[in-house]
C-alpha positions as a Markdown table, in Angstrom:
| # | Residue | x | y | z |
|---|---|---|---|---|
| 1 | Met | 54.6 | 19.4 | 134.6 |
| 2 | Asp | 53.0 | 17.4 | 137.4 |
| 3 | Asp | 49.6 | 15.7 | 137.3 |
| 4 | Ala | 47.9 | 18.5 | 139.3 |
| 5 | Ser | 49.3 | 21.2 | 136.9 |
| 6 | Ala | 48.3 | 19.2 | 133.9 |
| 7 | Gly | 44.8 | 18.7 | 135.2 |
| 8 | His | 44.5 | 22.4 | 135.9 |
| 9 | Asp | 45.5 | 23.3 | 132.4 |
| 10 | Ile | 43.1 | 20.8 | 130.9 |
| 11 | Leu | 40.2 | 22.3 | 133.0 |
| 12 | Leu | 41.2 | 25.8 | 132.0 |
| 13 | Ala | 41.3 | 24.9 | 128.3 |
| 14 | Gln | 37.9 | 23.2 | 128.6 |
| 15 | Ala | 36.4 | 26.1 | 130.5 |
| 16 | Arg | 37.7 | 28.6 | 127.9 |
| 17 | Ala | 36.0 | 26.4 | 125.2 |
| 18 | Gly | 32.7 | 26.7 | 127.0 |
| 19 | Asn | 32.5 | 23.5 | 129.1 |
| 20 | Arg | 30.3 | 24.4 | 132.0 |
| 21 | Gln | 31.4 | 21.5 | 134.2 |
| 22 | Ala | 35.1 | 22.5 | 133.7 |
| 23 | Leu | 34.3 | 26.0 | 134.7 |
| 24 | Glu | 32.4 | 24.9 | 137.8 |
| 25 | Ala | 35.4 | 22.7 | 138.8 |
| 26 | Leu | 37.8 | 25.7 | 138.4 |
| 27 | Leu | 35.5 | 27.9 | 140.5 |
| 28 | Glu | 35.4 | 25.3 | 143.2 |
| 29 | Arg | 39.2 | 25.0 | 143.2 |
| 30 | Tyr | 39.7 | 28.6 | 143.8 |
| 31 | Gln | 36.8 | 29.6 | 146.0 |
| 32 | Arg | 38.5 | 28.8 | 149.4 |
| 33 | Gln | 41.6 | 30.9 | 148.4 |
| 34 | Val | 39.5 | 33.8 | 147.4 |
| 35 | Tyr | 37.2 | 33.6 | 150.4 |
| 36 | Gly | 40.1 | 33.4 | 152.8 |
| 37 | Phe | 41.8 | 36.4 | 151.2 |
| 38 | Gly | 38.6 | 38.3 | 151.5 |
| 39 | Met | 38.2 | 37.4 | 155.1 |
| 40 | Arg | 41.7 | 38.4 | 156.0 |
| 41 | Met | 41.6 | 41.7 | 154.0 |
| 42 | Cys | 38.1 | 42.8 | 154.7 |
| 43 | Gly | 37.5 | 41.3 | 158.2 |
| 44 | Asn | 34.0 | 40.1 | 158.1 |
| 45 | Pro | 32.1 | 37.2 | 156.4 |
| 46 | Asp | 29.6 | 39.4 | 154.5 |
| 47 | Asp | 32.3 | 41.3 | 152.7 |
| 48 | Ala | 34.3 | 38.1 | 152.1 |
| 49 | Lys | 31.2 | 36.6 | 150.5 |
| 50 | Asp | 30.8 | 39.7 | 148.3 |
| 51 | Val | 34.5 | 39.4 | 147.3 |
| 52 | Leu | 34.1 | 35.8 | 146.5 |
| 53 | Gln | 31.0 | 36.3 | 144.4 |
| 54 | Glu | 32.4 | 39.2 | 142.4 |
| 55 | Thr | 35.6 | 37.4 | 141.8 |
| 56 | Leu | 34.0 | 34.1 | 140.6 |
| 57 | Leu | 31.4 | 35.9 | 138.5 |
| 58 | Thr | 34.1 | 37.9 | 136.8 |
| 59 | Met | 36.1 | 34.7 | 136.2 |
| 60 | Ala | 33.0 | 32.9 | 134.9 |
| 61 | Ser | 32.0 | 35.7 | 132.5 |
| 62 | Gly | 35.6 | 36.4 | 131.3 |
| 63 | Ile | 37.2 | 33.0 | 131.2 |
| 64 | Arg | 36.8 | 32.7 | 127.4 |
| 65 | Asp | 38.8 | 35.8 | 126.9 |
| 66 | Phe | 41.6 | 34.8 | 129.4 |
| 67 | Arg | 44.7 | 34.5 | 127.3 |
| 68 | Gly | 47.1 | 33.3 | 129.9 |
| 69 | Glu | 49.4 | 36.4 | 129.8 |
| 70 | Ser | 49.5 | 36.0 | 133.6 |
| 71 | Ser | 48.6 | 33.0 | 135.7 |
| 72 | Leu | 45.0 | 32.3 | 136.6 |
| 73 | Ser | 45.9 | 32.9 | 140.3 |
| 74 | Thr | 47.3 | 36.3 | 139.5 |
| 75 | Trp | 44.2 | 37.3 | 137.5 |
| 76 | Leu | 41.8 | 36.1 | 140.3 |
| 77 | Phe | 43.7 | 37.7 | 143.2 |
| 78 | Thr | 43.8 | 41.0 | 141.2 |
| 79 | Ile | 40.0 | 40.9 | 140.9 |
| 80 | Ala | 39.7 | 39.9 | 144.6 |
| 81 | Arg | 42.0 | 42.7 | 145.7 |
| 82 | Asn | 40.1 | 45.3 | 143.7 |
| 83 | Ala | 36.8 | 44.0 | 145.2 |
| 84 | Cys | 38.3 | 44.5 | 148.7 |
| 85 | Ile | 39.4 | 48.0 | 147.9 |
| 86 | Lys | 36.0 | 48.9 | 146.6 |
| 87 | Leu | 34.3 | 47.5 | 149.7 |
| 88 | His | 36.6 | 49.4 | 152.0 |
| 89 | Arg | 36.0 | 52.7 | 150.1 |
| 90 | Arg | 32.3 | 52.1 | 150.1 |
| 91 | Ser | 32.1 | 51.8 | 153.9 |
| 92 | Lys | 32.5 | 55.2 | 155.6 |
| 93 | Phe | 32.5 | 53.4 | 158.9 |
| 94 | Ala | 35.3 | 50.9 | 158.0 |
| 95 | Pro | 37.5 | 50.3 | 161.0 |
| 96 | Glu | 41.1 | 51.2 | 161.0 |
| 97 | His | 41.9 | 47.6 | 162.0 |
| 98 | Glu | 39.6 | 44.9 | 160.9 |
| 99 | Arg | 38.6 | 42.2 | 163.4 |
| 100 | Ser | 40.7 | 39.1 | 163.7 |
| 101 | Leu | 39.9 | 35.8 | 162.2 |
| 102 | Glu | 41.2 | 32.9 | 164.2 |
| 103 | Ile | 43.1 | 30.6 | 161.8 |
| 104 | Gly | 42.7 | 27.6 | 164.1 |
| 105 | Ala | 38.9 | 27.7 | 164.2 |
| 106 | Thr | 38.4 | 25.2 | 161.4 |
| 107 | Thr | 40.9 | 22.8 | 162.7 |
| 108 | Glu | 39.1 | 22.0 | 165.9 |
| 109 | Ala | 37.4 | 18.8 | 164.6 |
| 110 | Lys | 40.8 | 17.4 | 163.5 |
| 111 | Asp | 42.2 | 18.1 | 167.0 |
| 112 | Val | 39.3 | 16.3 | 168.7 |
| 113 | Ala | 39.4 | 13.4 | 166.3 |
| 114 | Asp | 43.0 | 12.6 | 167.1 |
| 115 | Pro | 43.1 | 11.2 | 170.6 |
| 116 | Ala | 46.9 | 10.7 | 170.4 |
| 117 | Arg | 47.5 | 14.4 | 170.6 |
| 118 | Arg | 47.9 | 15.7 | 174.1 |
| 119 | Ala | 45.5 | 18.5 | 175.2 |
| 120 | Asp | 48.3 | 20.8 | 176.1 |
| 121 | Glu | 49.9 | 20.4 | 172.7 |
| 122 | Val | 46.5 | 21.2 | 171.0 |
| 123 | Leu | 46.1 | 24.3 | 173.2 |
| 124 | Ala | 49.7 | 25.5 | 172.4 |
| 125 | Arg | 49.1 | 25.0 | 168.7 |
| 126 | Lys | 45.9 | 27.0 | 168.9 |
| 127 | Gln | 47.6 | 29.8 | 170.8 |
| 128 | Val | 50.3 | 30.0 | 168.1 |
| 129 | Glu | 47.7 | 30.0 | 165.3 |
| 130 | Arg | 45.6 | 32.7 | 167.0 |
| 131 | Ala | 48.7 | 34.8 | 167.5 |
| 132 | Leu | 49.7 | 34.4 | 163.9 |
| 133 | Gly | 46.2 | 35.4 | 162.8 |
| 134 | Glu | 46.2 | 38.5 | 165.1 |
| 135 | Ala | 49.7 | 39.4 | 163.9 |
| 136 | Ile | 48.7 | 39.3 | 160.3 |
| 137 | Asp | 45.5 | 41.2 | 160.9 |
| 138 | Glu | 47.4 | 44.0 | 162.7 |
| 139 | Leu | 49.7 | 44.6 | 159.8 |
| 140 | Glu | 49.0 | 47.7 | 157.6 |
| 141 | Pro | 47.1 | 46.6 | 154.5 |
| 142 | Ile | 50.1 | 46.9 | 152.1 |
| 143 | Tyr | 52.1 | 44.5 | 154.2 |
| 144 | Arg | 49.1 | 42.2 | 155.0 |
| 145 | Glu | 48.2 | 41.7 | 151.4 |
| 146 | Ala | 51.9 | 40.9 | 150.5 |
| 147 | Ile | 52.3 | 38.2 | 153.1 |
| 148 | Met | 48.9 | 36.8 | 152.3 |
| 149 | Leu | 49.6 | 36.5 | 148.6 |
| 150 | Arg | 53.2 | 35.3 | 148.9 |
| 151 | Asp | 53.4 | 33.2 | 152.1 |
| 152 | Val | 49.8 | 32.1 | 152.7 |
| 153 | Glu | 48.6 | 31.6 | 149.1 |
| 154 | Gly | 51.9 | 30.7 | 147.6 |
| 155 | Leu | 52.1 | 33.1 | 144.6 |
| 156 | Thr | 55.6 | 33.9 | 143.4 |
| 157 | Thr | 57.1 | 37.3 | 144.1 |
| 158 | Pro | 56.6 | 38.4 | 140.4 |
| 159 | Glu | 53.0 | 37.2 | 140.5 |
| 160 | Val | 52.4 | 39.2 | 143.7 |
| 161 | Ala | 54.0 | 42.2 | 142.1 |
| 162 | Asp | 51.5 | 41.9 | 139.2 |
| 163 | Val | 48.6 | 41.6 | 141.5 |
| 164 | Leu | 49.7 | 44.7 | 143.6 |
| 165 | Gly | 50.9 | 46.7 | 140.6 |
| 166 | Val | 54.3 | 47.3 | 142.1 |
| 167 | Thr | 57.8 | 46.1 | 141.4 |
| 168 | Pro | 59.1 | 42.8 | 142.7 |
| 169 | Gln | 61.7 | 44.7 | 144.8 |
| 170 | Ala | 58.8 | 46.6 | 146.5 |
| 171 | Val | 57.1 | 43.3 | 147.2 |
| 172 | Lys | 60.3 | 41.9 | 148.8 |
| 173 | Ser | 60.6 | 45.0 | 150.9 |
| 174 | Arg | 57.0 | 44.7 | 152.1 |
| 175 | Leu | 57.4 | 41.0 | 152.7 |
| 176 | His | 60.6 | 41.5 | 154.8 |
| 177 | Arg | 58.8 | 44.0 | 157.0 |
| 178 | Ala | 55.7 | 41.9 | 157.3 |
| 179 | Arg | 57.6 | 38.7 | 158.1 |
| 180 | Ile | 59.8 | 40.2 | 160.7 |
| 181 | Ser | 56.8 | 41.8 | 162.4 |
| 182 | Val | 54.8 | 38.5 | 162.4 |
| 183 | Arg | 57.9 | 36.5 | 163.5 |
| 184 | Glu | 58.5 | 38.8 | 166.4 |
| 185 | Arg | 54.9 | 38.5 | 167.5 |
| 186 | Ile | 54.8 | 34.7 | 167.6 |
| 187 | Ala | 58.4 | 33.8 | 168.4 |
| 188 | Pro | 57.8 | 33.7 | 172.2 |
| 189 | Leu | 55.2 | 30.9 | 171.6 |
| 190 | Leu | 57.4 | 28.8 | 169.3 |
| 191 | Gln | 59.6 | 27.5 | 172.2 |
| 192 | Ile | 62.8 | 28.2 | 170.2 |
| 193 | Pro | 65.4 | 30.0 | 172.3 |
| 194 | Thr | 66.5 | 33.3 | 170.7 |
| 195 | Asp | 68.4 | 34.9 | 173.6 |
| 196 | Leu | 71.4 | 32.6 | 172.9 |
| 197 | Pro | 75.1 | 33.5 | 172.6 |
| 198 | Lys | 76.3 | 34.4 | 169.1 |
| 199 | Ala | 79.4 | 33.0 | 167.4 |
| 200 | Pro | 82.7 | 34.9 | 167.7 |
| 201 | Gly | 83.1 | 37.7 | 165.3 |
| 202 | Thr | 80.5 | 39.6 | 163.2 |
| 203 | Cys | 77.2 | 38.0 | 162.3 |
| 204 | Pro | 75.7 | 38.5 | 158.9 |
| 205 | Asp | 72.1 | 39.6 | 158.5 |
| 206 | Ala | 71.0 | 36.0 | 158.7 |
| 207 | Leu | 67.3 | 36.7 | 158.3 |
| 208 | Ala | 67.9 | 38.8 | 155.1 |
| 209 | Met | 70.2 | 36.1 | 153.7 |
| 210 | Phe | 67.6 | 33.4 | 154.5 |
| 211 | Glu | 65.0 | 35.4 | 152.5 |
| 212 | His | 67.4 | 35.8 | 149.6 |
| 213 | Cys | 67.9 | 32.0 | 149.6 |
| 214 | Leu | 64.2 | 31.5 | 149.5 |
| 215 | Glu | 64.1 | 33.7 | 146.4 |
| 216 | Asp | 67.1 | 32.1 | 144.8 |
| 217 | Glu | 68.8 | 35.5 | 144.7 |
| 218 | Ile | 72.2 | 34.5 | 146.1 |
| 219 | Ser | 74.5 | 31.8 | 145.0 |
| 220 | Ala | 74.6 | 28.3 | 146.4 |
| 221 | Asp | 78.0 | 29.1 | 147.9 |
| 222 | Leu | 76.5 | 32.0 | 149.9 |
| 223 | Cys | 73.6 | 29.8 | 151.0 |
| 224 | Ala | 76.1 | 27.2 | 152.1 |
| 225 | Gln | 78.0 | 29.9 | 154.0 |
| 226 | Leu | 74.9 | 30.9 | 155.8 |
| 227 | Glu | 74.3 | 27.2 | 156.8 |
| 228 | Arg | 77.8 | 27.0 | 158.1 |
| 229 | His | 77.3 | 30.1 | 160.2 |
| 230 | Leu | 74.1 | 28.8 | 161.6 |
| 231 | Glu | 75.8 | 25.7 | 162.7 |
| 232 | Thr | 78.1 | 27.7 | 165.0 |
| 233 | Cys | 75.9 | 30.7 | 166.0 |
| 234 | Glu | 73.0 | 29.7 | 168.2 |
| 235 | Arg | 71.4 | 33.2 | 168.1 |
| 236 | Cys | 71.2 | 33.4 | 164.3 |
| 237 | Arg | 70.0 | 29.8 | 164.2 |
| 238 | Gly | 67.2 | 30.6 | 166.6 |
| 239 | Ala | 66.2 | 33.6 | 164.6 |
| 240 | Cys | 66.1 | 31.7 | 161.3 |
| 241 | Asp | 64.3 | 28.8 | 162.9 |
| 242 | Thr | 61.5 | 31.1 | 164.1 |
| 243 | Leu | 61.2 | 32.6 | 160.7 |
| 244 | Lys | 61.1 | 29.2 | 159.1 |
| 245 | Gln | 58.3 | 28.1 | 161.4 |
| 246 | Thr | 56.5 | 31.4 | 160.9 |
| 247 | Leu | 56.5 | 30.8 | 157.1 |
| 248 | Ala | 55.4 | 27.2 | 157.6 |
| 249 | Leu | 52.5 | 28.3 | 159.7 |
| 250 | Cys | 51.5 | 30.9 | 157.1 |
| 251 | Arg | 51.4 | 28.2 | 154.5 |
| 252 | Asp | 49.4 | 25.8 | 156.8 |
| 253 | Ser | 46.9 | 28.5 | 157.4 |
| 254 | Ala | 46.0 | 28.5 | 153.7 |
| 255 | Thr | 43.8 | 25.4 | 154.2 |
| 256 | Ala | 42.2 | 26.6 | 157.5 |
| 257 | Thr | 39.5 | 28.9 | 156.2 |
| 258 | Ala | 36.6 | 26.9 | 154.8 |
| 259 | Val | 33.9 | 28.5 | 152.7 |
| 260 | Pro | 30.6 | 28.1 | 154.7 |
| 261 | Ala | 28.0 | 26.1 | 153.0 |
| 262 | Pro | 25.4 | 28.9 | 152.9 |
| 263 | Val | 28.0 | 31.1 | 151.2 |
| 264 | Gln | 28.7 | 28.4 | 148.6 |
| 265 | Ser | 25.0 | 28.1 | 147.9 |
| 266 | Ser | 24.5 | 31.8 | 147.5 |
| 267 | Val | 27.4 | 32.1 | 145.1 |
| 268 | Arg | 26.3 | 29.2 | 143.1 |
| 269 | Ala | 22.8 | 30.7 | 142.8 |
| 270 | Ala | 24.3 | 34.0 | 141.6 |
| 271 | Leu | 26.4 | 32.2 | 139.0 |
| 272 | Arg | 23.3 | 30.3 | 137.7 |
| 273 | Thr | 21.5 | 33.6 | 137.4 |
| 274 | Cys | 24.2 | 35.6 | 135.7 |
| 275 | Val | 26.1 | 33.0 | 133.7 |
| 276 | Pro | 24.3 | 31.1 | 130.8 |
| 277 | Ala | 24.1 | 27.4 | 131.1 |
| 278 | Asp | 26.3 | 27.0 | 128.0 |
| 279 | Ala | 29.0 | 29.3 | 129.3 |
């Protein structure tokens, strides 16, 4: 167990024992993830704030009864997902496609602060980030939540299955469809050639094999076989490289959505009102 995991477990144990500071530290650790999930699934800051508040209040009031039968992330995202569903059902005017959230919006300060980066590189990066955000937003909800939980927030496939209440195989099927759709949307912006000649003979389903490698579902020999094929087949290599970059961009986007200070203040006020000081 690494130091971060050990520290997390200590905080959780202290929070379950009634330590208010440990509870607040846990809430702070998870607020960005929950808010980002709410933004992506609900599509507007007010709903995302409600999702965050309901999730953290439920966590605060129920932490003593948390028995660790699932991971804390699984528990929190289950609460957040249910909050999103309730909000969507409550709004009779909910749009079929929620508005886009530009993933690159909160990275602007970093781009400006680094004079070594060329302006055209910054622009290209923002175009890719914007296309990624739009591609995820345009997915149907069942595919959007799968890619958000697995590839953006980093839950394992079994954890995602627990959150969604489906089988791991169903999660993998949804992920494959979501990943391919998003990859196809942003591939032209990644500057990786995909219209290249293939190796002689019949190509395997390289993208599916690559996903199986990610899940440790095929042997090391088959993974090595895929690597050897990619060395000789430029077309499959380009396809896998675009998928690799798509997944890396999804993971990078996990840190891009900051919780606005007014939202943090509002949620803290709600917690002080609803959770006793000796919680």
